[in-house]
PDB file of N, H, CA, C and O in Angstrom:
ATOM      1  N   MET A   1      -8.492  22.329  10.273  1.00  0.00           N
ATOM      2  CA  MET A   1      -7.417  21.584   9.778  1.00  0.00           C
ATOM      3  C   MET A   1      -6.840  20.315  10.834  1.00  0.00           C
ATOM      4  O   MET A   1      -5.942  19.575  10.431  1.00  0.00           O
ATOM      5  N   ARG A   2      -7.285  20.184  11.857  1.00  0.00           N
ATOM      6  H   ARG A   2      -8.014  20.785  12.185  1.00  0.00           H
ATOM      7  CA  ARG A   2      -6.840  19.267  12.825  1.00  0.00           C
ATOM      8  C   ARG A   2      -7.896  18.222  12.417  1.00  0.00           C
ATOM      9  O   ARG A   2      -7.330  17.154  12.184  1.00  0.00           O
ATOM     10  N   ILE A   3      -9.573  18.131  12.205  1.00  0.00           N
ATOM     11  H   ILE A   3     -10.033  18.999  12.395  1.00  0.00           H
ATOM     12  CA  ILE A   3     -10.013  17.132  11.342  1.00  0.00           C
ATOM     13  C   ILE A   3      -9.836  16.627  10.140  1.00  0.00           C
ATOM     14  O   ILE A   3     -10.406  15.561   9.907  1.00  0.00           O
ATOM     15  N   GLY A   4      -8.745  17.451   8.735  1.00  0.00           N
ATOM     16  H   GLY A   4      -8.282  18.317   8.924  1.00  0.00           H
ATOM     17  CA  GLY A   4      -8.405  17.152   7.830  1.00  0.00           C
ATOM     18  C   GLY A   4      -7.295  16.000   8.136  1.00  0.00           C
ATOM     19  O   GLY A   4      -7.094  14.950   7.525  1.00  0.00           O
ATOM     20  N   ALA A   5      -6.746  16.451   9.098  1.00  0.00           N
ATOM     21  H   ALA A   5      -6.910  17.304   9.593  1.00  0.00           H
ATOM     22  CA  ALA A   5      -5.159  15.864   9.833  1.00  0.00           C
ATOM     23  C   ALA A   5      -5.238  14.107  10.245  1.00  0.00           C
ATOM     24  O   ALA A   5      -4.675  13.085   9.853  1.00  0.00           O
ATOM     25  N   VAL A   6      -6.510  14.540  11.481  1.00  0.00           N
ATOM     26  H   VAL A   6      -6.968  15.371  11.799  1.00  0.00           H
ATOM     27  CA  VAL A   6      -7.159  13.027  11.419  1.00  0.00           C
ATOM     28  C   VAL A   6      -7.519  12.226  10.983  1.00  0.00           C
ATOM     29  O   VAL A   6      -7.361  11.059  11.342  1.00  0.00           O
ATOM     30  N   VAL A   7      -8.417  12.831   9.606  1.00  0.00           N
ATOM     31  H   VAL A   7      -8.545  13.778   9.314  1.00  0.00           H
ATOM     32  CA  VAL A   7      -9.026  12.170   8.972  1.00  0.00           C
ATOM     33  C   VAL A   7      -7.841  11.299   7.932  1.00  0.00           C
ATOM     34  O   VAL A   7      -7.823  10.068   7.918  1.00  0.00           O
ATOM     35  N   ILE A   8      -7.041  12.002   7.230  1.00  0.00           N
ATOM     36  H   ILE A   8      -7.056  13.002   7.242  1.00  0.00           H
ATOM     37  CA  ILE A   8      -5.801  11.134   6.874  1.00  0.00           C
ATOM     38  C   ILE A   8      -5.372  10.731   7.507  1.00  0.00           C
ATOM     39  O   ILE A   8      -5.409   9.664   6.894  1.00  0.00           O
ATOM     40  N   ILE A   9      -4.626  10.369   8.775  1.00  0.00           N
ATOM     41  H   ILE A   9      -4.597  11.236   9.272  1.00  0.00           H
ATOM     42  CA  ILE A   9      -4.363   9.639   9.316  1.00  0.00           C
ATOM     43  C   ILE A   9      -4.947   8.123   9.625  1.00  0.00           C
ATOM     44  O   ILE A   9      -4.250   7.109   9.627  1.00  0.00           O
ATOM     45  N   VAL A  10      -6.448   8.177   9.901  1.00  0.00           N
ATOM     46  H   VAL A  10      -7.014   9.001   9.899  1.00  0.00           H
ATOM     47  CA  VAL A  10      -7.194   7.661  10.449  1.00  0.00           C
ATOM     48  C   VAL A  10      -7.310   6.493   9.156  1.00  0.00           C
ATOM     49  O   VAL A  10      -7.334   5.263   9.205  1.00  0.00           O
ATOM     50  N   TRP A  11      -7.363   7.351   8.109  1.00  0.00           N
ATOM     51  H   TRP A  11      -7.343   8.350   8.069  1.00  0.00           H
ATOM     52  CA  TRP A  11      -7.480   6.464   6.363  1.00  0.00           C
ATOM     53  C   TRP A  11      -6.051   6.120   6.341  1.00  0.00           C
ATOM     54  O   TRP A  11      -5.840   4.923   6.151  1.00  0.00           O
ATOM     55  N   LEU A  12      -5.488   6.528   6.421  1.00  0.00           N
ATOM     56  H   LEU A  12      -5.660   7.501   6.576  1.00  0.00           H
ATOM     57  CA  LEU A  12      -3.944   5.256   6.543  1.00  0.00           C
ATOM     58  C   LEU A  12      -3.777   4.199   7.009  1.00  0.00           C
ATOM     59  O   LEU A  12      -3.572   3.124   6.445  1.00  0.00           O
ATOM     60  N   ILE A  13      -3.885   4.536   8.452  1.00  0.00           N
ATOM     61  H   ILE A  13      -4.051   5.409   8.910  1.00  0.00           H
ATOM     62  CA  ILE A  13      -3.909   3.331   9.350  1.00  0.00           C
ATOM     63  C   ILE A  13      -5.225   2.346   9.234  1.00  0.00           C
ATOM     64  O   ILE A  13      -5.317   1.502  10.125  1.00  0.00           O
ATOM     65  N   ILE A  14      -6.287   2.368   8.192  1.00  0.00           N
ATOM     66  H   ILE A  14      -6.213   3.054   7.468  1.00  0.00           H
ATOM     67  CA  ILE A  14      -7.164   1.999   7.788  1.00  0.00           C
ATOM     68  C   ILE A  14      -6.672   0.488   6.577  1.00  0.00           C
ATOM     69  O   ILE A  14      -6.869  -0.709   6.367  1.00  0.00           O
ATOM     70  N   GLY A  15      -5.858   1.819   6.051  1.00  0.00           N
ATOM     71  H   GLY A  15      -5.698   2.791   6.221  1.00  0.00           H
ATOM     72  CA  GLY A  15      -5.100   0.960   4.882  1.00  0.00           C
ATOM     73  C   GLY A  15      -3.830   0.581   5.323  1.00  0.00           C
ATOM     74  O   GLY A  15      -3.206   0.650   4.264  1.00  0.00           O
ATOM     75  N   ALA A  16      -3.255   0.328   5.930  1.00  0.00           N
ATOM     76  H   ALA A  16      -3.761   0.272   6.790  1.00  0.00           H
ATOM     77  CA  ALA A  16      -2.354  -0.663   6.662  1.00  0.00           C
ATOM     78  C   ALA A  16      -2.825  -1.550   7.361  1.00  0.00           C
ATOM     79  O   ALA A  16      -2.090  -2.505   7.613  1.00  0.00           O
ATOM     80  N   LEU A  17      -4.238  -1.527   7.919  1.00  0.00           N
ATOM     81  H   LEU A  17      -4.835  -0.751   7.714  1.00  0.00           H
ATOM     82  CA  LEU A  17      -4.568  -2.337   8.369  1.00  0.00           C
ATOM     83  C   LEU A  17      -4.976  -3.664   6.961  1.00  0.00           C
ATOM     84  O   LEU A  17      -4.884  -4.883   7.103  1.00  0.00           O
ATOM     85  N   ALA A  18      -5.271  -3.166   6.110  1.00  0.00           N
ATOM     86  H   ALA A  18      -5.346  -2.175   5.994  1.00  0.00           H
ATOM     87  CA  ALA A  18      -5.663  -3.773   5.118  1.00  0.00           C
ATOM     88  C   ALA A  18      -4.337  -4.203   4.756  1.00  0.00           C
ATOM     89  O   ALA A  18      -4.073  -5.391   4.940  1.00  0.00           O
ATOM     90  N   ALA A  19      -3.404  -3.396   4.244  1.00  0.00           N
ATOM     91  H   ALA A  19      -3.619  -2.431   4.094  1.00  0.00           H
ATOM     92  CA  ALA A  19      -2.158  -4.293   3.868  1.00  0.00           C
ATOM     93  C   ALA A  19      -1.899  -5.454   4.969  1.00  0.00           C
ATOM     94  O   ALA A  19      -1.737  -6.591   4.526  1.00  0.00           O
ATOM     95  N   GLY A  20      -1.848  -5.258   6.344  1.00  0.00           N
ATOM     96  H   GLY A  20      -1.979  -4.335   6.703  1.00  0.00           H
ATOM     97  CA  GLY A  20      -1.717  -6.377   6.836  1.00  0.00           C
ATOM     98  C   GLY A  20      -2.407  -7.794   6.521  1.00  0.00           C
ATOM     99  O   GLY A  20      -1.840  -8.865   6.306  1.00  0.00           O
ATOM    100  N   GLN A  21      -3.783  -7.513   6.552  1.00  0.00           N
ATOM    101  H   GLN A  21      -4.244  -6.643   6.727  1.00  0.00           H
ATOM    102  CA  GLN A  21      -4.385  -8.096   6.887  1.00  0.00           C
ATOM    103  C   GLN A  21      -4.518  -9.540   5.896  1.00  0.00           C
ATOM    104  O   GLN A  21      -4.864 -10.686   6.185  1.00  0.00           O
ATOM    105  N   ARG A  22      -3.981  -8.778   4.341  1.00  0.00           N
ATOM    106  H   ARG A  22      -3.700  -7.847   4.107  1.00  0.00           H
ATOM    107  CA  ARG A  22      -3.311  -9.329   2.926  1.00  0.00           C
ATOM    108  C   ARG A  22      -2.226  -9.932   3.053  1.00  0.00           C
ATOM    109  O   ARG A  22      -1.810 -10.563   2.081  1.00  0.00           O
ATOM    110  N   GLY A  23      -1.507  -9.910   4.212  1.00  0.00           N
ATOM    111  H   GLY A  23      -1.844  -9.398   5.002  1.00  0.00           H
ATOM    112  CA  GLY A  23      -0.066 -10.063   4.498  1.00  0.00           C
ATOM    113  C   GLY A  23       1.016  -9.456   3.707  1.00  0.00           C
ATOM    114  O   GLY A  23       2.050 -10.100   3.530  1.00  0.00           O
ATOM    115  N   TYR A  24       0.868  -8.223   3.191  1.00  0.00           N
ATOM    116  H   TYR A  24       0.028  -7.700   3.335  1.00  0.00           H
ATOM    117  CA  TYR A  24       2.349  -7.909   2.127  1.00  0.00           C
ATOM    118  C   TYR A  24       3.306  -7.191   3.417  1.00  0.00           C
ATOM    119  O   TYR A  24       4.316  -6.551   3.122  1.00  0.00           O
ATOM    120  N   PHE A  25       2.889  -7.363   4.826  1.00  0.00           N
ATOM    121  H   PHE A  25       2.069  -7.882   5.066  1.00  0.00           H
ATOM    122  CA  PHE A  25       4.134  -7.101   5.565  1.00  0.00           C
ATOM    123  C   PHE A  25       4.953  -8.411   6.324  1.00  0.00           C
ATOM    124  O   PHE A  25       5.964  -8.344   7.024  1.00  0.00           O
ATOM    125  N   ALA A  26       4.397  -9.258   6.052  1.00  0.00           N
ATOM    126  H   ALA A  26       3.577  -9.313   5.483  1.00  0.00           H
ATOM    127  CA  ALA A  26       4.733 -10.298   6.566  1.00  0.00           C
ATOM    128  C   ALA A  26       6.287 -11.119   5.355  1.00  0.00           C
ATOM    129  O   ALA A  26       7.031 -12.075   5.576  1.00  0.00           O
ATOM    130  N   ASN A  27       6.247 -10.723   4.854  1.00  0.00           N
ATOM    131  H   ASN A  27       5.643  -9.947   4.675  1.00  0.00           H
ATOM    132  CA  ASN A  27       7.882 -11.155   4.128  1.00  0.00           C
ATOM    133  C   ASN A  27       8.689  -9.527   3.647  1.00  0.00           C
ATOM    134  O   ASN A  27       8.465  -8.333   3.447  1.00  0.00           O
ATOM    135  N   ASP A  28       9.685 -10.517   3.661  1.00  0.00           N
ATOM    136  H   ASP A  28       9.867 -11.486   3.824  1.00  0.00           H
ATOM    137  CA  ASP A  28      10.961  -8.952   2.841  1.00  0.00           C
ATOM    138  C   ASP A  28      10.202  -8.625   1.320  1.00  0.00           C
ATOM    139  O   ASP A  28      10.078  -9.564   0.533  1.00  0.00           O
ATOM    140  N   ALA A  29       9.661  -7.141   0.914  1.00  0.00           N
ATOM    141  H   ALA A  29       9.762  -6.378   1.553  1.00  0.00           H
ATOM    142  CA  ALA A  29       9.592  -7.230  -0.322  1.00  0.00           C
ATOM    143  C   ALA A  29      10.861  -7.366  -1.156  1.00  0.00           C
ATOM    144  O   ALA A  29      11.894  -6.722  -0.973  1.00  0.00           O
ATOM    145  N   ASP A  30      10.745  -7.867  -1.668  1.00  0.00           N
ATOM    146  H   ASP A  30       9.906  -8.389  -1.816  1.00  0.00           H
ATOM    147  CA  ASP A  30      12.212  -8.300  -2.785  1.00  0.00           C
ATOM    148  C   ASP A  30      11.974  -7.923  -4.383  1.00  0.00           C
ATOM    149  O   ASP A  30      12.767  -8.290  -5.250  1.00  0.00           O
ATOM    150  N   ASN A  31      10.606  -7.029  -4.705  1.00  0.00           N
ATOM    151  H   ASN A  31       9.962  -6.731  -4.000  1.00  0.00           H
ATOM    152  CA  ASN A  31      10.985  -6.218  -6.242  1.00  0.00           C
ATOM    153  C   ASN A  31       9.935  -4.933  -5.784  1.00  0.00           C
ATOM    154  O   ASN A  31       9.081  -4.879  -4.899  1.00  0.00           O
ATOM    155  N   CYS A  32      10.382  -3.957  -6.766  1.00  0.00           N
ATOM    156  H   CYS A  32      11.076  -4.001  -7.484  1.00  0.00           H
ATOM    157  CA  CYS A  32       9.536  -2.914  -6.701  1.00  0.00           C
ATOM    158  C   CYS A  32       7.885  -2.895  -6.520  1.00  0.00           C
ATOM    159  O   CYS A  32       7.200  -2.088  -5.891  1.00  0.00           O
ATOM    160  N   ALA A  33       7.445  -4.166  -7.358  1.00  0.00           N
ATOM    161  H   ALA A  33       8.001  -4.821  -7.869  1.00  0.00           H
ATOM    162  CA  ALA A  33       6.176  -4.617  -8.017  1.00  0.00           C
ATOM    163  C   ALA A  33       5.571  -4.434  -6.160  1.00  0.00           C
ATOM    164  O   ALA A  33       4.934  -3.500  -5.673  1.00  0.00           O
ATOM    165  N   GLU A  34       6.015  -5.553  -5.570  1.00  0.00           N
ATOM    166  H   GLU A  34       6.533  -6.311  -5.966  1.00  0.00           H
ATOM    167  CA  GLU A  34       5.580  -5.776  -4.221  1.00  0.00           C
ATOM    168  C   GLU A  34       5.662  -4.668  -3.068  1.00  0.00           C
ATOM    169  O   GLU A  34       4.980  -4.624  -2.045  1.00  0.00           O
ATOM    170  N   VAL A  35       6.583  -3.857  -3.451  1.00  0.00           N
ATOM    171  H   VAL A  35       7.137  -3.894  -4.283  1.00  0.00           H
ATOM    172  CA  VAL A  35       6.781  -2.267  -2.557  1.00  0.00           C
ATOM    173  C   VAL A  35       5.449  -1.518  -2.976  1.00  0.00           C
ATOM    174  O   VAL A  35       4.505  -1.206  -2.250  1.00  0.00           O
ATOM    175  N   SER A  36       5.638  -1.285  -4.494  1.00  0.00           N
ATOM    176  H   SER A  36       6.405  -1.538  -5.084  1.00  0.00           H
ATOM    177  CA  SER A  36       4.419  -0.798  -4.939  1.00  0.00           C
ATOM    178  C   SER A  36       3.185  -0.605  -4.715  1.00  0.00           C
ATOM    179  O   SER A  36       2.536   0.437  -4.627  1.00  0.00           O
ATOM    180  N   THR A  37       2.813  -2.010  -4.600  1.00  0.00           N
ATOM    181  H   THR A  37       3.341  -2.857  -4.671  1.00  0.00           H
ATOM    182  CA  THR A  37       1.567  -2.826  -4.390  1.00  0.00           C
ATOM    183  C   THR A  37       1.025  -2.400  -3.181  1.00  0.00           C
ATOM    184  O   THR A  37      -0.117  -1.943  -3.206  1.00  0.00           O
ATOM    185  N   THR A  38       1.873  -2.489  -1.702  1.00  0.00           N
ATOM    186  H   THR A  38       2.801  -2.861  -1.682  1.00  0.00           H
ATOM    187  CA  THR A  38       1.565  -2.468  -0.595  1.00  0.00           C
ATOM    188  C   THR A  38       1.414  -0.848  -0.082  1.00  0.00           C
ATOM    189  O   THR A  38       0.543  -0.415   0.673  1.00  0.00           O
ATOM    190  N   ALA A  39       2.346  -0.208  -0.618  1.00  0.00           N
ATOM    191  H   ALA A  39       3.053  -0.560  -1.231  1.00  0.00           H
ATOM    192  CA  ALA A  39       2.044   1.214  -0.843  1.00  0.00           C
ATOM    193  C   ALA A  39       0.864   1.631  -1.189  1.00  0.00           C
ATOM    194  O   ALA A  39       0.309   2.441  -0.445  1.00  0.00           O
ATOM    195  N   VAL A  40       0.308   1.255  -2.197  1.00  0.00           N
ATOM    196  H   VAL A  40       0.759   0.598  -2.801  1.00  0.00           H
ATOM    197  CA  VAL A  40      -0.913   1.652  -2.996  1.00  0.00           C
ATOM    198  C   VAL A  40      -2.130   1.277  -2.291  1.00  0.00           C
ATOM    199  O   VAL A  40      -3.155   1.952  -2.394  1.00  0.00           O
ATOM    200  N   THR A  41      -2.033  -0.109  -1.355  1.00  0.00           N
ATOM    201  H   THR A  41      -1.201  -0.657  -1.272  1.00  0.00           H
ATOM    202  CA  THR A  41      -2.982  -0.313  -0.205  1.00  0.00           C
ATOM    203  C   THR A  41      -2.882   0.504   0.560  1.00  0.00           C
ATOM    204  O   THR A  41      -3.961   0.457   1.151  1.00  0.00           O
ATOM    205  N   ILE A  42      -2.245   1.351   1.039  1.00  0.00           N
ATOM    206  H   ILE A  42      -1.369   1.389   0.559  1.00  0.00           H
ATOM    207  CA  ILE A  42      -2.522   1.585   2.276  1.00  0.00           C
ATOM    208  C   ILE A  42      -2.983   3.372   1.719  1.00  0.00           C
ATOM    209  O   ILE A  42      -3.773   3.982   2.440  1.00  0.00           O
ATOM    210  N   VAL A  43      -2.549   3.916   0.722  1.00  0.00           N
ATOM    211  H   VAL A  43      -1.907   3.421   0.137  1.00  0.00           H
ATOM    212  CA  VAL A  43      -3.237   4.813   0.057  1.00  0.00           C
ATOM    213  C   VAL A  43      -4.700   4.767   0.035  1.00  0.00           C
ATOM    214  O   VAL A  43      -5.425   5.648   0.497  1.00  0.00           O
ATOM    215  N   ALA A  44      -5.069   3.746  -0.498  1.00  0.00           N
ATOM    216  H   ALA A  44      -4.480   3.030  -0.873  1.00  0.00           H
ATOM    217  CA  ALA A  44      -6.415   3.316  -0.843  1.00  0.00           C
ATOM    218  C   ALA A  44      -7.652   3.308   0.193  1.00  0.00           C
ATOM    219  O   ALA A  44      -8.837   3.478  -0.094  1.00  0.00           O
ATOM    220  N   GLY A  45      -7.048   3.049   1.573  1.00  0.00           N
ATOM    221  H   GLY A  45      -6.086   2.910   1.807  1.00  0.00           H
ATOM    222  CA  GLY A  45      -7.581   3.141   2.671  1.00  0.00           C
ATOM    223  C   GLY A  45      -8.750   1.938   2.733  1.00  0.00           C
ATOM    224  O   GLY A  45      -8.596   0.742   2.484  1.00  0.00           O
ATOM    225  N   PRO A  46     -10.094   2.716   3.189  1.00  0.00           N
ATOM    226  CA  PRO A  46     -10.672   2.262   3.409  1.00  0.00           C
ATOM    227  C   PRO A  46     -11.872   1.488   1.975  1.00  0.00           C
ATOM    228  O   PRO A  46     -12.904   0.819   2.028  1.00  0.00           O
ATOM    229  N   LEU A  47     -10.966   2.078   0.752  1.00  0.00           N
ATOM    230  H   LEU A  47     -10.127   2.622   0.708  1.00  0.00           H
ATOM    231  CA  LEU A  47     -11.424   1.634  -0.374  1.00  0.00           C
ATOM    232  C   LEU A  47     -10.813  -0.143  -0.601  1.00  0.00           C
ATOM    233  O   LEU A  47     -10.899  -0.797  -1.641  1.00  0.00           O
ATOM    234  N   ASN A  48     -10.384  -0.463   0.342  1.00  0.00           N
ATOM    235  H   ASN A  48     -10.314   0.068   1.186  1.00  0.00           H
ATOM    236  CA  ASN A  48      -9.846  -1.800   0.028  1.00  0.00           C
ATOM    237  C   ASN A  48     -10.717  -2.533   0.258  1.00  0.00           C
ATOM    238  O   ASN A  48     -10.856  -3.526  -0.456  1.00  0.00           O
ATOM    239  N   TYR A  49     -11.823  -2.213   1.621  1.00  0.00           N
ATOM    240  H   TYR A  49     -11.709  -1.406   2.201  1.00  0.00           H
ATOM    241  CA  TYR A  49     -13.098  -2.802   2.272  1.00  0.00           C
ATOM    242  C   TYR A  49     -14.016  -2.820   1.636  1.00  0.00           C
ATOM    243  O   TYR A  49     -14.987  -3.233   2.270  1.00  0.00           O
ATOM    244  N   VAL A  50     -14.259  -2.521   0.458  1.00  0.00           N
ATOM    245  H   VAL A  50     -13.471  -2.185  -0.057  1.00  0.00           H
ATOM    246  CA  VAL A  50     -15.470  -2.044  -0.901  1.00  0.00           C
ATOM    247  C   VAL A  50     -15.141  -2.955  -1.866  1.00  0.00           C
ATOM    248  O   VAL A  50     -16.120  -3.313  -2.521  1.00  0.00           O
ATOM    249  N   GLY A  51     -14.171  -3.420  -2.160  1.00  0.00           N
ATOM    250  H   GLY A  51     -13.376  -3.129  -1.628  1.00  0.00           H
ATOM    251  CA  GLY A  51     -13.597  -3.996  -3.621  1.00  0.00           C
ATOM    252  C   GLY A  51     -12.528  -3.922  -4.408  1.00  0.00           C
ATOM    253  O   GLY A  51     -12.187  -4.695  -5.303  1.00  0.00           O
ATOM    254  N   LEU A  52     -11.635  -2.226  -3.739  1.00  0.00           N
ATOM    255  H   LEU A  52     -11.912  -1.598  -3.011  1.00  0.00           H
ATOM    256  CA  LEU A  52     -10.727  -2.152  -4.534  1.00  0.00           C
ATOM    257  C   LEU A  52      -9.769  -3.033  -4.205  1.00  0.00           C
ATOM    258  O   LEU A  52      -9.550  -3.165  -3.001  1.00  0.00           O
ATOM    259  N   ASN A  53      -8.851  -3.967  -5.318  1.00  0.00           N
ATOM    260  H   ASN A  53      -9.029  -3.861  -6.296  1.00  0.00           H
ATOM    261  CA  ASN A  53      -7.650  -4.481  -4.808  1.00  0.00           C
ATOM    262  C   ASN A  53      -6.962  -4.269  -5.636  1.00  0.00           C
ATOM    263  O   ASN A  53      -6.815  -4.934  -6.662  1.00  0.00           O
ATOM    264  N   PRO A  54      -6.191  -2.883  -5.188  1.00  0.00           N
ATOM    265  CA  PRO A  54      -4.764  -2.446  -6.102  1.00  0.00           C
ATOM    266  C   PRO A  54      -3.371  -3.350  -6.759  1.00  0.00           C
ATOM    267  O   PRO A  54      -2.680  -4.190  -6.182  1.00  0.00           O
ATOM    268  N   LYS A  55      -3.284  -2.902  -7.969  1.00  0.00           N
ATOM    269  H   LYS A  55      -3.846  -2.220  -8.437  1.00  0.00           H
ATOM    270  CA  LYS A  55      -2.150  -4.104  -7.433  1.00  0.00           C
ATOM    271  C   LYS A  55      -1.408  -3.413  -8.418  1.00  0.00           C
ATOM    272  O   LYS A  55      -2.154  -2.817  -9.195  1.00  0.00           O
ATOM    273  N   LEU A  56      -0.018  -3.261  -8.698  1.00  0.00           N
ATOM    274  H   LEU A  56       0.587  -3.745  -8.067  1.00  0.00           H
ATOM    275  CA  LEU A  56       1.186  -2.755  -9.502  1.00  0.00           C
ATOM    276  C   LEU A  56       2.323  -3.451  -9.738  1.00  0.00           C
ATOM    277  O   LEU A  56       3.217  -3.866  -9.001  1.00  0.00           O
ATOM    278  N   ASN A  57       2.135  -3.500 -10.829  1.00  0.00           N
ATOM    279  H   ASN A  57       1.409  -3.163 -11.428  1.00  0.00           H
ATOM    280  CA  ASN A  57       3.804  -3.645 -11.498  1.00  0.00           C
ATOM    281  C   ASN A  57       4.918  -2.737 -11.974  1.00  0.00           C
ATOM    282  O   ASN A  57       4.655  -1.605 -12.379  1.00  0.00           O
ATOM    283  N   CYS A  58       5.976  -3.136 -11.942  1.00  0.00           N
ATOM    284  H   CYS A  58       6.190  -4.056 -11.613  1.00  0.00           H
ATOM    285  CA  CYS A  58       6.912  -2.335 -12.180  1.00  0.00           C
ATOM    286  C   CYS A  58       8.285  -2.874 -12.451  1.00  0.00           C
ATOM    287  O   CYS A  58       8.875  -3.570 -11.625  1.00  0.00           O
ATOM    288  N   GLU A  59       8.870  -2.493 -13.808  1.00  0.00           N
ATOM    289  H   GLU A  59       8.391  -1.927 -14.479  1.00  0.00           H
ATOM    290  CA  GLU A  59      10.378  -3.071 -14.083  1.00  0.00           C
ATOM    291  C   GLU A  59      11.425  -2.007 -13.680  1.00  0.00           C
ATOM    292  O   GLU A  59      11.402  -0.814 -13.984  1.00  0.00           O
ATOM    293  N   ALA A  60      12.146  -2.517 -13.100  1.00  0.00           N
ATOM    294  H   ALA A  60      12.165  -3.486 -12.853  1.00  0.00           H
ATOM    295  CA  ALA A  60      13.062  -1.413 -12.680  1.00  0.00           C
ATOM    296  C   ALA A  60      14.370  -1.903 -13.767  1.00  0.00           C
ATOM    297  O   ALA A  60      14.688  -3.083 -13.916  1.00  0.00           O
ATOM    298  N   PRO A  61      14.927  -0.939 -14.357  1.00  0.00           N
ATOM    299  CA  PRO A  61      16.382  -0.901 -15.604  1.00  0.00           C
ATOM    300  C   PRO A  61      17.035  -1.869 -14.556  1.00  0.00           C
ATOM    301  O   PRO A  61      16.980  -1.626 -13.350  1.00  0.00           O
ATOM    302  N   GLU A  62      17.622  -2.915 -15.043  1.00  0.00           N
ATOM    303  H   GLU A  62      17.667  -3.112 -16.022  1.00  0.00           H
ATOM    304  CA  GLU A  62      19.161  -3.573 -15.171  1.00  0.00           C
ATOM    305  C   GLU A  62      20.063  -2.228 -14.692  1.00  0.00           C
ATOM    306  O   GLU A  62      20.051  -1.097 -15.178  1.00  0.00           O
ATOM    307  N   PRO A  63      20.784  -2.717 -13.655  1.00  0.00           N
ATOM    308  CA  PRO A  63      22.075  -1.885 -13.806  1.00  0.00           C
ATOM    309  C   PRO A  63      23.090  -2.024 -14.426  1.00  0.00           C
ATOM    310  O   PRO A  63      23.417  -3.209 -14.496  1.00  0.00           O
ATOM    311  N   SER A  64      23.958  -1.135 -15.070  1.00  0.00           N
ATOM    312  H   SER A  64      23.693  -0.173 -15.013  1.00  0.00           H
ATOM    313  CA  SER A  64      24.899  -1.138 -16.246  1.00  0.00           C
ATOM    314  C   SER A  64      25.668  -2.077 -15.433  1.00  0.00           C
ATOM    315  O   SER A  64      25.655  -2.382 -14.240  1.00  0.00           O
ATOM    316  N   LYS A  65      26.496  -2.520 -16.685  1.00  0.00           N
ATOM    317  H   LYS A  65      26.507  -2.272 -17.654  1.00  0.00           H
ATOM    318  CA  LYS A  65      27.866  -3.645 -16.468  1.00  0.00           C
ATOM    319  C   LYS A  65      28.986  -2.826 -16.592  1.00  0.00           C
ATOM    320  O   LYS A  65      30.116  -3.305 -16.491  1.00  0.00           O
TER     321      LYS A  65
END
């Protein structure tokens, strides 16, 4: 169980490093696409370094008036 937890933590740290290198933490996220792209990049972990470049688009509903 401990080895699995360590692997997951290291995986997420590598993903966070990749997101940082791409500049995703440099500015405030203005929309859900930026937030989701950052989250998917972190979850992808080391796969970012073998060519995976996850990007998501999303459209949030407009608030009612």
